[in-house]
Structures are given as structure tokens and as C-alpha cells.
N, C-alpha and C positions, 0 to 999 in steps of 0.2 A: 605474585607480586608482593613486594616487601611492605611493611607497615609505614616506613619512612616515605618511599615512594608515592604511596597512597595519600598520606597526609599532604605532601607537596602539591599533588595534583587538586586536592580539595581546596588548599589554600590559593591556588592559582585560579580555580573556578569562581572562588569567592571574590577575588579581586576583579575578575572579568564582569560579575554581576554587579559589583558595587560601582565599576566604571560606567556600566550601561545605565544604572539608576541615576547616577549623577547626570549623565548626558540627558536623560529623559526630563530630569528636574529643571535643566537649564533651558530646554526647549518649551516646556509646558506654559510658563508664563507668556510666552509669544503667542502660543495657540490660544491661550484663554482671553488674551487681550483683545477687546472689540475693535474692529476695523472702523477708522474714522470715514464717514462718508463725506466725500468731498465733490458732490455734484448736487446742484438744485435744479429743478425744472420750473420753467416759467411758461404758463398757459395764457395766451390772449384770447379772452373769451367773448364770445357773440360778435365776432369780426363779420361785417358784411362785405363779402367779396363776391362780385357778380360780373360776369363777362356779358357786354352788350354788343350787338352788331349794328352799326350806324351806317347811313348812306355814304357818308364821307370817307369812313375807314372800314376796315374789316372787323377785326375783334378789338374790343378795348376794355379795360377794367373800369367800371363806372365809378365816377366820383361826383360829389354834391356840387362842386364848382363848375365843371365841364359839362355835365350831362343832366342838368336838373330837369330840363323839359322832357327829356327821354324817360327819365326815372318817374316823373309824375303822370305823363300821358300813356306811356307804353306799359309801365309797371304798376301805376296807380299807388306809388308808394311816396314817401317823404324823402326828399333829396338829402336831408341832414342826417339820415341813418346811414348814408353811404360815406363814412369818415375815413377813407383809406389812408389820408394823410396822417391820422393818429396811428394807423399801424406802421407806416413808414418810420416815424419818428420813434415809436417804440422799439422796433428792430434795430434802428440804428443806436439807440441808447444801450440796448442788451449787447449787441455785437461790439460796440466799441469799449465795453467795460473790461477791466483787467480779469474780472471773474471768467468771462468767456475766453479771453485769450490764454489763461492758464488751463483751459480745457475743463472748466468746473461748472458749465452751464449748458442746459438743454432747452431749446426754444420750440414750443408749439403754437399753432394758431387754431383755435376751435371756432369754426364759423357758425353762423346763425343757422345753417342747414346741415349742421352735425359732421361736416368733413373736419379731418384733422391734417392739418399741413406741419411738416417738420423741415426746418432749414438747418443744414449741417453747421456746426460751430466754425468750420473752416471757410465757410462761403464768404466772398467778398460782396458785401451789400452795396448796390448802387447809391451814391449819395444823392443823386437828383431824383425827384418823385417821378418823372416821366420814365426814366429807366427802370425804376423799381416797379412801377405799375406794368411795365411791359414784361418784366420777369414774372410777376405773379399771374398776369394775363396767360402767359405761355404755359406756366405751371398748372393752371386750372384746367387747360385744354390737354395737354400732353400727359398730365399726372405725375410727371418726374422731369426733373432736369439733371442732367450729367455732364461731366467734363472729363476726358480721358479716362473713363471707367469709374470715376467717383461720382456718387450721387451727391449733388448739391442741395437739392430740395425734393421733397415727394409729398404726395398725397396718400395718408394711410388707408388702408382697407379695414383696419380695426377700428372699434369705438374708443372714444377718449377714455371710458372707464376701463377697458381692456389694457390700454397702452400704460396707464397709471395705476394698475392694479396692486403694484408694490409699493406705491408712494402713500405718504401721509399728505392728504390734500388740504391746503389752507386757502379760503376765499378770502378776498380784501374788499372792504367796502366801508363807507362811513356808517353803516347800518350794523357792522359787526361790533364784537366786544372789544373795548380797548385794551391792549396789552402792550407789554414792553417787548418789542421785536427781537431785542438783544437776548432775552431769556430764552426764546424760541430757538435761535441761532445756536445757542450753547448745547441743546439737546441733539444727541447723535441719531438724528432720523433721516431718512430719504424723503426730502420735502418737495412738493409741488406747490407753487403759488399761482392762484387764479386771479388775473387782473383784467378788468374790463377794458375792451378795446373799442369803446363808444365814447361819446361826448355827453350822453343822458342816458341815466339808468344805473342799475346796480347788478350787473351780470355776475361779479364775484360772490354776491349774497344770494343770488337766485339759482346759481348752478346746483343741479341736482345730485352731483357725484362728490361734493366736497364733504370732509370730516368735520370742519369748523369754519367759522368766518370771523375775521378779526379786522379792527381798524388800527392802522399803524401811526395815525395822527387824528387829532381832534378836529383838524380841518379838511375839507374836501381837497383831494390831490388830483392832478391830471394823471393820466396813464404813465407818462414819461417820468414824472416826478416820483410817483409810487415805485416804479421799477428802479430807479435810481437809489432810493432808500434801501430796498431790498439787496441789490447787488453790492452796494457800498458795505453794508453791515456783514455780509457773508465773506467779503473780501478780507475784512478784519478778522473774522472768525477763523477763515482757513489761512491766515497769515500771508496774504497775497499782496505784494507790493506793487 
């Protein structure tokens, strides 16, 4: 092989190497750029969901308005604990949000007896309480609701801690430290927010699986109002119109 042809091959090889290095440099910024997390999880905490068997009906989801005598006499409990109407309004607030419609929301219900219910973001939530209660009653009995092969709602077999093991979990309560929720939304973390599904108490503060507890207003907020503030802010952060 002549020296001339050898030099040509070396030059050709150098050009190939330089081109490969250039392609790697173009790709590296994309690889190193952190992926923006565009999903948050909402946990409705300490939900009281219990099925009762009445004489006049088969199985019903107990609530404080319709079944107060049954709750007091048969269960020896306070009817005001059974505020399933709060859960219905909370679910409607979440599923009506553009955050959910954009596919950026995961909704879990954590009951007082440690069951974890997940409702798929594409599920059409009944607008009337009666139909919503019927859906939850069926779910608690069958453990799963599906339609044409798609799971619309299910009761998890795993604990809430296992389900949220990759999340940074924030409880919400008037007892928490006051922070600017906007500053939290600007951090690129996989958040889960715990909001009480009760009329009285501080489930978001008392939950034993949270990383921290915050208050997002100096005033006490209803469950639905608190959820609206969270979803509205992340819709802005994710630039969802």
C-alpha cells in the first residue's frame, strides 16, 4: 500500500470519527435534559365508604342523610362521619378539571379502613349522587368495574405507601406550614397531594405516609375548594388551557 493511499484512508477515518463525535454532542443535551413530570396524584384521605344491607333495599352506600338511624343503631357510629357527598363533589371537581382532561391527573381514594380505590381518568363520573353512590357500592362489592375490557375503577391490593413509593407526598391542612403553592409547582417532582375527604378533622396532617404537610391558605378550605386551587395552579404550570 502506498503512503498516499494510506494518508487518504487516515483522513477519511478522521472525518468519520469527527462526524460521529458531532452527532453525539447533538444528542447529549437531549439525554441530559431532565424530563418534565406532567402528572400529579390526588389522594382523598380518610374517606368513610361502607356498604350496608337494609331491609327495604339490598346493598347501599351508607350516607349521613338517608341512613342515620342505621349508622347509629347498627354501627354505633356518628352519621356525620359518613359524608359521601363530599367525596362525590371532590371527584366531580377533579374529573371536570382541564388537568384531568389533559391526562395529567391520577385520583386515589384512601378509606378509613386502608383500602385504596383508583378511578381511571377516562371514567365518566355520574353527575347525580344516587348514581355515583351506586357505582361506588358496586365497586366495593366487586372490587373492579370494567367496560369493554377497560378498567374504569378498582380497589388496589397494594397499600397506599407502596402505590406512592415514587412520589413526594404532601399533606394539606390548616395545621401545616404556610407556603406558596406556586413555588412547589415549579419544582420538577412527582407530587402526590393528600386532601381530607371529611367534614371535620385533619387527615392530610395526620396521615403517616406524607413527607410534609402544608397549608395553601390561611383560611380553612372545603375539600373541593382545596382541590380547585391545586389543579388550577398545575394547569398553569403545565401550560394547559
